[in-house]
C-alpha positions as CSV (number, residue, x, y, z in Angstrom):
1,X,62.4,-34.0,56.3
2,X,60.8,-34.9,53.0
3,X,62.3,-34.0,49.6
4,X,60.8,-31.1,47.7
5,X,59.1,-31.4,44.3
6,X,61.5,-28.6,43.1
7,X,64.6,-30.7,43.8
8,X,63.0,-33.7,42.0
9,X,62.2,-31.5,39.0
10,X,65.9,-30.3,39.0
11,X,67.2,-33.9,39.1
12,X,64.9,-35.0,36.4
13,X,66.0,-32.1,34.2
14,X,69.6,-33.0,34.8
15,X,68.8,-36.6,33.7
16,X,66.8,-35.4,30.6
17,X,69.5,-36.6,28.3
18,X,68.6,-40.2,29.1
19,X,65.6,-42.0,27.7
20,X,63.3,-44.0,30.1
21,X,64.0,-42.2,33.4
22,X,61.1,-42.3,35.8
23,X,60.4,-41.9,39.5
24,X,58.0,-43.1,42.1
25,X,57.0,-41.1,45.2
26,X,57.5,-43.1,48.5
27,X,56.9,-41.7,51.9
28,X,57.9,-38.1,51.0
29,X,60.9,-39.2,49.1
30,X,61.4,-40.3,45.4
31,X,62.9,-43.5,44.0
32,X,64.6,-42.9,40.6
33,X,64.4,-45.6,37.9
34,X,66.5,-45.9,34.7
35,X,65.1,-48.3,32.1
36,X,62.9,-49.9,34.8
37,X,65.7,-50.5,37.3
38,X,66.0,-48.6,40.6
39,X,69.3,-46.7,40.5
40,X,68.8,-44.7,43.7
41,X,66.6,-41.9,44.9
42,X,66.1,-38.5,46.3
43,X,66.2,-38.4,50.1
44,X,66.1,-35.2,52.1
45,X,66.9,-33.3,48.9
46,X,70.0,-35.4,48.2
47,X,70.5,-37.6,45.1
48,X,71.8,-40.9,46.3
49,X,72.7,-43.9,44.1
50,X,73.3,-47.6,44.8
51,X,77.0,-48.3,45.6
52,X,77.6,-50.7,42.6
53,X,81.2,-51.0,41.3
54,X,80.6,-48.8,38.3
55,X,79.3,-45.9,40.5
56,X,82.2,-46.3,42.9
57,X,84.7,-46.2,40.0
58,X,83.2,-43.0,38.6
59,X,82.9,-41.4,42.1
60,X,85.8,-42.8,44.1
61,X,85.7,-40.0,46.7
62,X,81.9,-39.9,47.1
63,X,80.5,-39.8,50.6
64,X,78.4,-42.8,51.7
65,X,75.2,-41.7,53.4
66,X,72.1,-43.3,54.8
67,X,68.9,-42.5,52.8
68,X,67.0,-42.8,56.1
69,X,67.5,-44.7,59.4
70,X,67.6,-48.5,59.1
71,X,68.8,-48.7,55.5
72,X,72.0,-49.5,53.7
73,X,74.4,-46.6,52.8
74,X,74.3,-45.2,49.3
75,X,76.6,-42.9,47.3
76,X,76.0,-39.2,47.4
77,X,76.1,-37.7,43.9
78,X,77.5,-34.2,44.1
79,X,78.3,-33.5,40.4
80,X,74.7,-32.5,39.8
81,X,75.5,-29.7,37.3
82,X,77.2,-32.1,34.9
83,X,74.5,-33.7,32.7
84,X,77.1,-35.7,30.8
85,X,78.5,-37.2,34.0
86,X,75.0,-38.1,35.2
87,X,74.2,-39.8,31.9
88,X,77.5,-41.7,32.0
89,X,76.8,-42.7,35.7
90,X,73.4,-44.1,35.1
91,X,74.3,-45.9,31.9
92,X,77.4,-47.5,33.5
93,X,75.4,-48.6,36.5
94,X,72.6,-50.2,34.5
95,X,74.1,-53.7,34.0
96,X,75.0,-54.1,37.7
97,X,71.6,-53.2,39.0
98,X,69.1,-56.0,39.8
99,X,66.2,-56.6,37.6
100,X,62.9,-55.3,38.9
101,X,60.9,-57.8,41.0
102,X,58.0,-59.4,39.3
103,X,54.6,-58.4,40.6
104,X,52.4,-61.3,41.7
């Protein structure tokens, strides 16, 4: 099942307190970027983030879920109505995320 544009719009609205949030459509899903780094994505209308230490610390009870078959598990974000929490989550994750790969 692909993710809906309505769900993407909702997540982007919830992240509107952050500068430099972007996305890229990929095979019916959406990769979410913060300041140029991939923080996670929207898969089957679920917002999943990479399981870095900062994210695990802020969401110790979060479920680990597969974005799709054959990938690594990611953390399910379920506090979607709390814009301040989402801002804090992405900001705290930023330093632990790998730099974007250079294009050849």
